[in-house]
CHARMM internal coordinates of N, CA and C (Angstrom, degrees):
IC EDIT
DIST 1 N 1 CA 1.4401
DIST 1 CA 1 C 1.5263
ANGL 1 N 1 CA 1 C 107.74
DIST 1 C 2 N 1.3106
ANGL 1 CA 1 C 2 N 114.81
DIHE 1 N 1 CA 1 C 2 N 147.45
DIST 2 N 2 CA 1.4560
ANGL 1 C 2 N 2 CA 120.83
DIHE 1 CA 1 C 2 N 2 CA -176.15
DIST 2 CA 2 C 1.5237
ANGL 2 N 2 CA 2 C 110.09
DIHE 1 C 2 N 2 CA 2 C -125.33
DIST 2 C 3 N 1.3357
ANGL 2 CA 2 C 3 N 116.97
DIHE 2 N 2 CA 2 C 3 N 140.60
DIST 3 N 3 CA 1.4649
ANGL 2 C 3 N 3 CA 120.28
DIHE 2 CA 2 C 3 N 3 CA -177.06
DIST 3 CA 3 C 1.5354
ANGL 3 N 3 CA 3 C 113.46
DIHE 2 C 3 N 3 CA 3 C -73.70
DIST 3 C 4 N 1.3459
ANGL 3 CA 3 C 4 N 116.73
DIHE 3 N 3 CA 3 C 4 N -22.87
DIST 4 N 4 CA 1.4659
ANGL 3 C 4 N 4 CA 120.15
DIHE 3 CA 3 C 4 N 4 CA -178.81
DIST 4 CA 4 C 1.5219
ANGL 4 N 4 CA 4 C 110.02
DIHE 3 C 4 N 4 CA 4 C -141.98
DIST 4 C 5 N 1.3346
ANGL 4 CA 4 C 5 N 115.63
DIHE 4 N 4 CA 4 C 5 N 159.48
DIST 5 N 5 CA 1.4619
ANGL 4 C 5 N 5 CA 120.15
DIHE 4 CA 4 C 5 N 5 CA 174.34
DIST 5 CA 5 C 1.5201
ANGL 5 N 5 CA 5 C 110.89
DIHE 4 C 5 N 5 CA 5 C -61.37
DIST 5 C 6 N 1.3203
ANGL 5 CA 5 C 6 N 116.49
DIHE 5 N 5 CA 5 C 6 N -37.59
DIST 6 N 6 CA 1.4663
ANGL 5 C 6 N 6 CA 120.33
DIHE 5 CA 5 C 6 N 6 CA -178.98
DIST 6 CA 6 C 1.5278
ANGL 6 N 6 CA 6 C 111.36
DIHE 5 C 6 N 6 CA 6 C -61.41
DIST 6 C 7 N 1.3085
ANGL 6 CA 6 C 7 N 117.17
DIHE 6 N 6 CA 6 C 7 N -41.85
DIST 7 N 7 CA 1.4678
ANGL 6 C 7 N 7 CA 120.87
DIHE 6 CA 6 C 7 N 7 CA 178.64
DIST 7 CA 7 C 1.5193
ANGL 7 N 7 CA 7 C 110.42
DIHE 6 C 7 N 7 CA 7 C -64.09
DIST 7 C 8 N 1.3129
ANGL 7 CA 7 C 8 N 116.88
DIHE 7 N 7 CA 7 C 8 N -44.35
DIST 8 N 8 CA 1.4665
ANGL 7 C 8 N 8 CA 121.10
DIHE 7 CA 7 C 8 N 8 CA 178.29
DIST 8 CA 8 C 1.5227
ANGL 8 N 8 CA 8 C 110.29
DIHE 7 C 8 N 8 CA 8 C -63.32
DIST 8 C 9 N 1.3293
ANGL 8 CA 8 C 9 N 117.12
DIHE 8 N 8 CA 8 C 9 N -43.86
DIST 9 N 9 CA 1.4578
ANGL 8 C 9 N 9 CA 121.41
DIHE 8 CA 8 C 9 N 9 CA -178.49
DIST 9 CA 9 C 1.5242
ANGL 9 N 9 CA 9 C 112.34
DIHE 8 C 9 N 9 CA 9 C -63.60
DIST 9 C 10 N 1.3475
ANGL 9 CA 9 C 10 N 117.87
DIHE 9 N 9 CA 9 C 10 N -34.94
DIST 10 N 10 CA 1.4706
ANGL 9 C 10 N 10 CA 120.63
DIHE 9 CA 9 C 10 N 10 CA 176.89
DIST 10 CA 10 C 1.5260
ANGL 10 N 10 CA 10 C 110.83
DIHE 9 C 10 N 10 CA 10 C -62.44
DIST 10 C 11 N 1.3281
ANGL 10 CA 10 C 11 N 117.18
DIHE 10 N 10 CA 10 C 11 N -40.80
DIST 11 N 11 CA 1.4652
ANGL 10 C 11 N 11 CA 120.42
DIHE 10 CA 10 C 11 N 11 CA 178.82
DIST 11 CA 11 C 1.5288
ANGL 11 N 11 CA 11 C 110.01
DIHE 10 C 11 N 11 CA 11 C -66.21
DIST 11 C 12 N 1.3119
ANGL 11 CA 11 C 12 N 117.39
DIHE 11 N 11 CA 11 C 12 N -42.85
DIST 12 N 12 CA 1.4663
ANGL 11 C 12 N 12 CA 120.43
DIHE 11 CA 11 C 12 N 12 CA 178.96
DIST 12 CA 12 C 1.5220
ANGL 12 N 12 CA 12 C 110.52
DIHE 11 C 12 N 12 CA 12 C -61.53
DIST 12 C 13 N 1.3215
ANGL 12 CA 12 C 13 N 117.49
DIHE 12 N 12 CA 12 C 13 N -45.16
DIST 13 N 13 CA 1.4618
ANGL 12 C 13 N 13 CA 120.37
DIHE 12 CA 12 C 13 N 13 CA 179.39
DIST 13 CA 13 C 1.5255
ANGL 13 N 13 CA 13 C 111.75
DIHE 12 C 13 N 13 CA 13 C -62.69
DIST 13 C 14 N 1.3291
ANGL 13 CA 13 C 14 N 117.16
DIHE 13 N 13 CA 13 C 14 N -39.56
DIST 14 N 14 CA 1.4581
ANGL 13 C 14 N 14 CA 119.88
DIHE 13 CA 13 C 14 N 14 CA 176.91
DIST 14 CA 14 C 1.5252
ANGL 14 N 14 CA 14 C 110.32
DIHE 13 C 14 N 14 CA 14 C -62.96
DIST 14 C 15 N 1.3250
ANGL 14 CA 14 C 15 N 116.59
DIHE 14 N 14 CA 14 C 15 N -46.18
DIST 15 N 15 CA 1.4683
ANGL 14 C 15 N 15 CA 120.32
DIHE 14 CA 14 C 15 N 15 CA 179.31
DIST 15 CA 15 C 1.5196
ANGL 15 N 15 CA 15 C 111.19
DIHE 14 C 15 N 15 CA 15 C -60.18
DIST 15 C 16 N 1.3277
ANGL 15 CA 15 C 16 N 117.73
DIHE 15 N 15 CA 15 C 16 N -40.79
DIST 16 N 16 CA 1.4642
ANGL 15 C 16 N 16 CA 120.98
DIHE 15 CA 15 C 16 N 16 CA 177.66
DIST 16 CA 16 C 1.5208
ANGL 16 N 16 CA 16 C 110.74
DIHE 15 C 16 N 16 CA 16 C -63.26
DIST 16 C 17 N 1.3307
ANGL 16 CA 16 C 17 N 117.32
DIHE 16 N 16 CA 16 C 17 N -38.56
DIST 17 N 17 CA 1.4655
ANGL 16 C 17 N 17 CA 120.89
DIHE 16 CA 16 C 17 N 17 CA -177.34
DIST 17 CA 17 C 1.5189
ANGL 17 N 17 CA 17 C 112.46
DIHE 16 C 17 N 17 CA 17 C -69.16
DIST 17 C 18 N 1.3150
ANGL 17 CA 17 C 18 N 117.91
DIHE 17 N 17 CA 17 C 18 N -21.03
DIST 18 N 18 CA 1.4665
ANGL 17 C 18 N 18 CA 121.13
DIHE 17 CA 17 C 18 N 18 CA 179.59
DIST 18 CA 18 C 1.5306
ANGL 18 N 18 CA 18 C 112.52
DIHE 17 C 18 N 18 CA 18 C -107.12
DIST 18 C 19 N 1.3232
ANGL 18 CA 18 C 19 N 117.46
DIHE 18 N 18 CA 18 C 19 N -0.71
DIST 19 N 19 CA 1.4646
ANGL 18 C 19 N 19 CA 121.14
DIHE 18 CA 18 C 19 N 19 CA -175.07
DIST 19 CA 19 C 1.5198
ANGL 19 N 19 CA 19 C 112.97
DIHE 18 C 19 N 19 CA 19 C -61.39
DIST 19 C 20 N 1.3266
ANGL 19 CA 19 C 20 N 117.87
DIHE 19 N 19 CA 19 C 20 N -33.96
DIST 20 N 20 CA 1.4627
ANGL 19 C 20 N 20 CA 118.95
DIHE 19 CA 19 C 20 N 20 CA -179.29
DIST 20 CA 20 C 1.5208
ANGL 20 N 20 CA 20 C 112.04
DIHE 19 C 20 N 20 CA 20 C -68.30
DIST 20 C 21 N 1.3175
ANGL 20 CA 20 C 21 N 118.05
DIHE 20 N 20 CA 20 C 21 N -20.68
DIST 21 N 21 CA 1.4674
ANGL 20 C 21 N 21 CA 122.18
DIHE 20 CA 20 C 21 N 21 CA 179.99
DIST 21 CA 21 C 1.5267
ANGL 21 N 21 CA 21 C 111.66
DIHE 20 C 21 N 21 CA 21 C -96.87
DIST 21 C 22 N 1.3393
ANGL 21 CA 21 C 22 N 116.79
DIHE 21 N 21 CA 21 C 22 N -46.23
DIST 22 N 22 CA 1.4682
ANGL 21 C 22 N 22 CA 119.99
DIHE 21 CA 21 C 22 N 22 CA -173.77
DIST 22 CA 22 C 1.5209
ANGL 22 N 22 CA 22 C 114.05
DIHE 21 C 22 N 22 CA 22 C -114.92
DIST 22 C 23 N 1.3322
ANGL 22 CA 22 C 23 N 116.91
DIHE 22 N 22 CA 22 C 23 N -2.52
DIST 23 N 23 CA 1.4493
ANGL 22 C 23 N 23 CA 119.89
DIHE 22 CA 22 C 23 N 23 CA -177.25
DIST 23 CA 23 C 1.5227
ANGL 23 N 23 CA 23 C 111.02
DIHE 22 C 23 N 23 CA 23 C 76.45
DIST 23 C 24 N 1.3133
ANGL 23 CA 23 C 24 N 115.25
DIHE 23 N 23 CA 23 C 24 N 171.98
DIST 24 N 24 CA 1.4554
ANGL 23 C 24 N 24 CA 119.20
DIHE 23 CA 23 C 24 N 24 CA -178.93
DIST 24 CA 24 C 1.5147
ANGL 24 N 24 CA 24 C 108.52
DIHE 23 C 24 N 24 CA 24 C -155.40
DIST 24 C 25 N 1.3010
ANGL 24 CA 24 C 25 N 116.65
DIHE 24 N 24 CA 24 C 25 N 130.19
DIST 25 N 25 CA 1.4620
ANGL 24 C 25 N 25 CA 121.55
DIHE 24 CA 24 C 25 N 25 CA 168.38
DIST 25 CA 25 C 1.5240
ANGL 25 N 25 CA 25 C 106.22
DIHE 24 C 25 N 25 CA 25 C -142.76
DIST 25 C 26 N 1.3328
ANGL 25 CA 25 C 26 N 114.36
DIHE 25 N 25 CA 25 C 26 N 106.84
DIST 26 N 26 CA 1.4587
ANGL 25 C 26 N 26 CA 120.90
DIHE 25 CA 25 C 26 N 26 CA -178.98
DIST 26 CA 26 C 1.5257
ANGL 26 N 26 CA 26 C 109.00
DIHE 25 C 26 N 26 CA 26 C -135.48
DIST 26 C 27 N 1.3010
ANGL 26 CA 26 C 27 N 114.54
DIHE 26 N 26 CA 26 C 27 N 151.25
DIST 27 N 27 CA 1.4523
ANGL 26 C 27 N 27 CA 122.59
DIHE 26 CA 26 C 27 N 27 CA 172.92
DIST 27 CA 27 C 1.5176
ANGL 27 N 27 CA 27 C 105.93
DIHE 26 C 27 N 27 CA 27 C -113.15
DIST 27 C 28 N 1.3378
ANGL 27 CA 27 C 28 N 116.45
DIHE 27 N 27 CA 27 C 28 N 123.82
DIST 28 N 28 CA 1.4607
ANGL 27 C 28 N 28 CA 121.67
DIHE 27 CA 27 C 28 N 28 CA -171.84
DIST 28 CA 28 C 1.5191
ANGL 28 N 28 CA 28 C 109.95
DIHE 27 C 28 N 28 CA 28 C -114.15
DIST 28 C 29 N 1.3266
ANGL 28 CA 28 C 29 N 115.50
DIHE 28 N 28 CA 28 C 29 N 125.93
DIST 29 N 29 CA 1.4559
ANGL 28 C 29 N 29 CA 122.20
DIHE 28 CA 28 C 29 N 29 CA 175.57
DIST 29 CA 29 C 1.5078
ANGL 29 N 29 CA 29 C 110.29
DIHE 28 C 29 N 29 CA 29 C -113.86
DIST 29 C 30 N 1.3322
ANGL 29 CA 29 C 30 N 117.01
DIHE 29 N 29 CA 29 C 30 N -170.59
DIST 30 N 30 CA 1.4610
ANGL 29 C 30 N 30 CA 120.80
DIHE 29 CA 29 C 30 N 30 CA -175.56
DIST 30 CA 30 C 1.5318
ANGL 30 N 30 CA 30 C 114.05
DIHE 29 C 30 N 30 CA 30 C -58.42
DIST 30 C 31 N 1.3247
ANGL 30 CA 30 C 31 N 118.09
DIHE 30 N 30 CA 30 C 31 N -39.22
DIST 31 N 31 CA 1.4678
ANGL 30 C 31 N 31 CA 120.69
DIHE 30 CA 30 C 31 N 31 CA 179.93
DIST 31 CA 31 C 1.5173
ANGL 31 N 31 CA 31 C 111.51
DIHE 30 C 31 N 31 CA 31 C -140.65
DIST 31 C 32 N 1.3305
ANGL 31 CA 31 C 32 N 116.69
DIHE 31 N 31 CA 31 C 32 N 26.96
DIST 32 N 32 CA 1.4598
ANGL 31 C 32 N 32 CA 119.94
DIHE 31 CA 31 C 32 N 32 CA -177.02
DIST 32 CA 32 C 1.5199
ANGL 32 N 32 CA 32 C 110.83
DIHE 31 C 32 N 32 CA 32 C -148.19
DIST 32 C 33 N 1.3307
ANGL 32 CA 32 C 33 N 114.28
DIHE 32 N 32 CA 32 C 33 N 159.67
DIST 33 N 33 CA 1.4607
ANGL 32 C 33 N 33 CA 123.02
DIHE 32 CA 32 C 33 N 33 CA 174.19
DIST 33 CA 33 C 1.5183
ANGL 33 N 33 CA 33 C 107.48
DIHE 32 C 33 N 33 CA 33 C -138.13
DIST 33 C 34 N 1.3296
ANGL 33 CA 33 C 34 N 116.03
DIHE 33 N 33 CA 33 C 34 N 135.18
DIST 34 N 34 CA 1.4600
ANGL 33 C 34 N 34 CA 121.65
DIHE 33 CA 33 C 34 N 34 CA 172.25
DIST 34 CA 34 C 1.5205
ANGL 34 N 34 CA 34 C 106.80
DIHE 33 C 34 N 34 CA 34 C -112.95
DIST 34 C 35 N 1.3276
ANGL 34 CA 34 C 35 N 115.91
DIHE 34 N 34 CA 34 C 35 N 126.04
DIST 35 N 35 CA 1.4569
ANGL 34 C 35 N 35 CA 123.20
DIHE 34 CA 34 C 35 N 35 CA 179.01
DIST 35 CA 35 C 1.5242
ANGL 35 N 35 CA 35 C 107.21
DIHE 34 C 35 N 35 CA 35 C -108.05
DIST 35 C 36 N 1.3237
ANGL 35 CA 35 C 36 N 117.07
DIHE 35 N 35 CA 35 C 36 N 116.15
DIST 36 N 36 CA 1.4656
ANGL 35 C 36 N 36 CA 121.21
DIHE 35 CA 35 C 36 N 36 CA -177.31
DIST 36 CA 36 C 1.5239
ANGL 36 N 36 CA 36 C 108.07
DIHE 35 C 36 N 36 CA 36 C -161.36
DIST 36 C 37 N 1.3297
ANGL 36 CA 36 C 37 N 117.19
DIHE 36 N 36 CA 36 C 37 N 169.63
DIST 37 N 37 CA 1.4643
ANGL 36 C 37 N 37 CA 119.33
DIHE 36 CA 36 C 37 N 37 CA 174.59
DIST 37 CA 37 C 1.5389
ANGL 37 N 37 CA 37 C 110.73
DIHE 36 C 37 N 37 CA 37 C -58.13
DIST 37 C 38 N 1.3277
ANGL 37 CA 37 C 38 N 115.25
DIHE 37 N 37 CA 37 C 38 N 148.17
DIST 38 N 38 CA 1.4612
ANGL 37 C 38 N 38 CA 120.66
DIHE 37 CA 37 C 38 N 38 CA -175.86
DIST 38 CA 38 C 1.5191
ANGL 38 N 38 CA 38 C 113.11
DIHE 37 C 38 N 38 CA 38 C -54.46
DIST 38 C 39 N 1.3260
ANGL 38 CA 38 C 39 N 117.80
DIHE 38 N 38 CA 38 C 39 N -43.43
DIST 39 N 39 CA 1.4696
ANGL 38 C 39 N 39 CA 119.22
DIHE 38 CA 38 C 39 N 39 CA -178.20
DIST 39 CA 39 C 1.5313
ANGL 39 N 39 CA 39 C 111.82
DIHE 38 C 39 N 39 CA 39 C -63.51
DIST 39 C 40 N 1.3103
ANGL 39 CA 39 C 40 N 117.23
DIHE 39 N 39 CA 39 C 40 N -35.41
DIST 40 N 40 CA 1.4698
ANGL 39 C 40 N 40 CA 121.23
DIHE 39 CA 39 C 40 N 40 CA 176.37
DIST 40 CA 40 C 1.5213
ANGL 40 N 40 CA 40 C 110.19
DIHE 39 C 40 N 40 CA 40 C -65.81
DIST 40 C 41 N 1.3221
ANGL 40 CA 40 C 41 N 116.22
DIHE 40 N 40 CA 40 C 41 N -44.59
DIST 41 N 41 CA 1.4636
ANGL 40 C 41 N 41 CA 119.93
DIHE 40 CA 40 C 41 N 41 CA -179.64
DIST 41 CA 41 C 1.5231
ANGL 41 N 41 CA 41 C 111.49
DIHE 40 C 41 N 41 CA 41 C -64.01
DIST 41 C 42 N 1.3288
ANGL 41 CA 41 C 42 N 116.97
DIHE 41 N 41 CA 41 C 42 N -39.01
DIST 42 N 42 CA 1.4692
ANGL 41 C 42 N 42 CA 119.71
DIHE 41 CA 41 C 42 N 42 CA 177.95
DIST 42 CA 42 C 1.5300
ANGL 42 N 42 CA 42 C 111.06
DIHE 41 C 42 N 42 CA 42 C -64.36
DIST 42 C 43 N 1.3189
ANGL 42 CA 42 C 43 N 116.89
DIHE 42 N 42 CA 42 C 43 N -29.57
DIST 43 N 43 CA 1.4641
ANGL 42 C 43 N 43 CA 121.29
DIHE 42 CA 42 C 43 N 43 CA 177.82
DIST 43 CA 43 C 1.5240
ANGL 43 N 43 CA 43 C 111.74
DIHE 42 C 43 N 43 CA 43 C -72.56
DIST 43 C 44 N 1.3169
ANGL 43 CA 43 C 44 N 117.50
DIHE 43 N 43 CA 43 C 44 N -42.97
DIST 44 N 44 CA 1.4707
ANGL 43 C 44 N 44 CA 120.55
DIHE 43 CA 43 C 44 N 44 CA -175.43
DIST 44 CA 44 C 1.5213
ANGL 44 N 44 CA 44 C 113.73
DIHE 43 C 44 N 44 CA 44 C -88.10
DIST 44 C 45 N 1.3295
ANGL 44 CA 44 C 45 N 118.44
DIHE 44 N 44 CA 44 C 45 N -18.27
DIST 45 N 45 CA 1.4653
ANGL 44 C 45 N 45 CA 121.44
DIHE 44 CA 44 C 45 N 45 CA -176.30
DIST 45 CA 45 C 1.5293
ANGL 45 N 45 CA 45 C 113.53
DIHE 44 C 45 N 45 CA 45 C -56.97
DIST 45 C 46 N 1.3297
ANGL 45 CA 45 C 46 N 120.20
DIHE 45 N 45 CA 45 C 46 N -41.35
DIST 46 N 46 CA 1.4631
ANGL 45 C 46 N 46 CA 118.35
DIHE 45 CA 45 C 46 N 46 CA 179.39
DIST 46 CA 46 C 1.5369
ANGL 46 N 46 CA 46 C 113.19
DIHE 45 C 46 N 46 CA 46 C -61.25
DIST 46 C 47 N 1.3098
ANGL 46 CA 46 C 47 N 116.94
DIHE 46 N 46 CA 46 C 47 N -30.57
DIST 47 N 47 CA 1.4614
ANGL 46 C 47 N 47 CA 120.68
DIHE 46 CA 46 C 47 N 47 CA 179.22
DIST 47 CA 47 C 1.5240
ANGL 47 N 47 CA 47 C 111.65
DIHE 46 C 47 N 47 CA 47 C -83.44
DIST 47 C 48 N 1.3281
ANGL 47 CA 47 C 48 N 116.67
DIHE 47 N 47 CA 47 C 48 N -44.14
DIST 48 N 48 CA 1.4657
ANGL 47 C 48 N 48 CA 120.65
DIHE 47 CA 47 C 48 N 48 CA -176.32
DIST 48 CA 48 C 1.5182
ANGL 48 N 48 CA 48 C 113.44
DIHE 47 C 48 N 48 CA 48 C -81.26
DIST 48 C 49 N 1.3236
ANGL 48 CA 48 C 49 N 116.54
DIHE 48 N 48 CA 48 C 49 N -29.66
DIST 49 N 49 CA 1.4577
ANGL 48 C 49 N 49 CA 119.78
DIHE 48 CA 48 C 49 N 49 CA -171.71
DIST 49 CA 49 C 1.5066
ANGL 49 N 49 CA 49 C 108.88
DIHE 48 C 49 N 49 CA 49 C 82.96
DIST 49 C 50 N 1.2863
ANGL 49 CA 49 C 50 N 116.84
DIHE 49 N 49 CA 49 C 50 N -157.68
DIST 50 N 50 CA 1.4571
ANGL 49 C 50 N 50 CA 120.76
DIHE 49 CA 49 C 50 N 50 CA 179.25
DIST 50 CA 50 C 1.5138
ANGL 50 N 50 CA 50 C 111.99
DIHE 49 C 50 N 50 CA 50 C 89.76
DIST 50 C 51 N 1.3245
ANGL 50 CA 50 C 51 N 114.06
DIHE 50 N 50 CA 50 C 51 N -177.08
DIST 51 N 51 CA 1.4575
ANGL 50 C 51 N 51 CA 122.76
DIHE 50 CA 50 C 51 N 51 CA -178.37
DIST 51 CA 51 C 1.5188
ANGL 51 N 51 CA 51 C 108.36
DIHE 50 C 51 N 51 CA 51 C -118.36
DIST 51 C 52 N 1.3220
ANGL 51 CA 51 C 52 N 116.32
DIHE 51 N 51 CA 51 C 52 N 126.93
DIST 52 N 52 CA 1.4628
ANGL 51 C 52 N 52 CA 121.54
DIHE 51 CA 51 C 52 N 52 CA 178.28
DIST 52 CA 52 C 1.5252
ANGL 52 N 52 CA 52 C 109.13
DIHE 51 C 52 N 52 CA 52 C -83.83
DIST 52 C 53 N 1.3322
ANGL 52 CA 52 C 53 N 115.81
DIHE 52 N 52 CA 52 C 53 N 127.45
DIST 53 N 53 CA 1.4573
ANGL 52 C 53 N 53 CA 122.15
DIHE 52 CA 52 C 53 N 53 CA 178.04
DIST 53 CA 53 C 1.5261
ANGL 53 N 53 CA 53 C 107.48
DIHE 52 C 53 N 53 CA 53 C -122.29
DIST 53 C 54 N 1.3405
ANGL 53 CA 53 C 54 N 115.68
DIHE 53 N 53 CA 53 C 54 N 117.65
DIST 54 N 54 CA 1.4618
ANGL 53 C 54 N 54 CA 121.05
DIHE 53 CA 53 C 54 N 54 CA -176.56
DIST 54 CA 54 C 1.5300
ANGL 54 N 54 CA 54 C 109.12
DIHE 53 C 54 N 54 CA 54 C -132.49
DIST 54 C 55 N 1.3353
ANGL 54 CA 54 C 55 N 115.04
DIHE 54 N 54 CA 54 C 55 N 131.09
DIST 55 N 55 CA 1.4642
ANGL 54 C 55 N 55 CA 121.53
DIHE 54 CA 54 C 55 N 55 CA 172.51
DIST 55 CA 55 C 1.5170
ANGL 55 N 55 CA 55 C 107.79
DIHE 54 C 55 N 55 CA 55 C -140.23
DIST 55 C 56 N 1.3081
ANGL 55 CA 55 C 56 N 116.20
DIHE 55 N 55 CA 55 C 56 N 135.46
DIST 56 N 56 CA 1.4594
ANGL 55 C 56 N 56 CA 120.88
DIHE 55 CA 55 C 56 N 56 CA 178.58
DIST 56 CA 56 C 1.5232
ANGL 56 N 56 CA 56 C 110.02
DIHE 55 C 56 N 56 CA 56 C -86.96
DIST 56 C 57 N 1.3224
ANGL 56 CA 56 C 57 N 114.91
DIHE 56 N 56 CA 56 C 57 N 151.17
DIST 57 N 57 CA 1.4659
ANGL 56 C 57 N 57 CA 120.23
DIHE 56 CA 56 C 57 N 57 CA 174.05
DIST 57 CA 57 C 1.5189
ANGL 57 N 57 CA 57 C 108.51
DIHE 56 C 57 N 57 CA 57 C -69.67
DIST 57 C 58 N 1.3185
ANGL 57 CA 57 C 58 N 115.73
DIHE 57 N 57 CA 57 C 58 N 150.00
DIST 58 N 58 CA 1.4741
ANGL 57 C 58 N 58 CA 120.41
DIHE 57 CA 57 C 58 N 58 CA -179.96
DIST 58 CA 58 C 1.4925
ANGL 58 N 58 CA 58 C 111.65
DIHE 57 C 58 N 58 CA 58 C -76.83
END
COOR INIT
IC SEED 1 N 1 CA 1 C
IC BUILD
């Protein structure tokens, strides 16, 4: 959980900047991020809501 949108956005930007090396699968809500394997996130997303962001490593 993050106290501000700016704090959450910094984590998302960092994750995006490293996605080409380590990949990224996160579920992003209004003040939270869940980091887990994509299949897990697809399972919980209907209950939690949020936006699924997935990028594979190169």
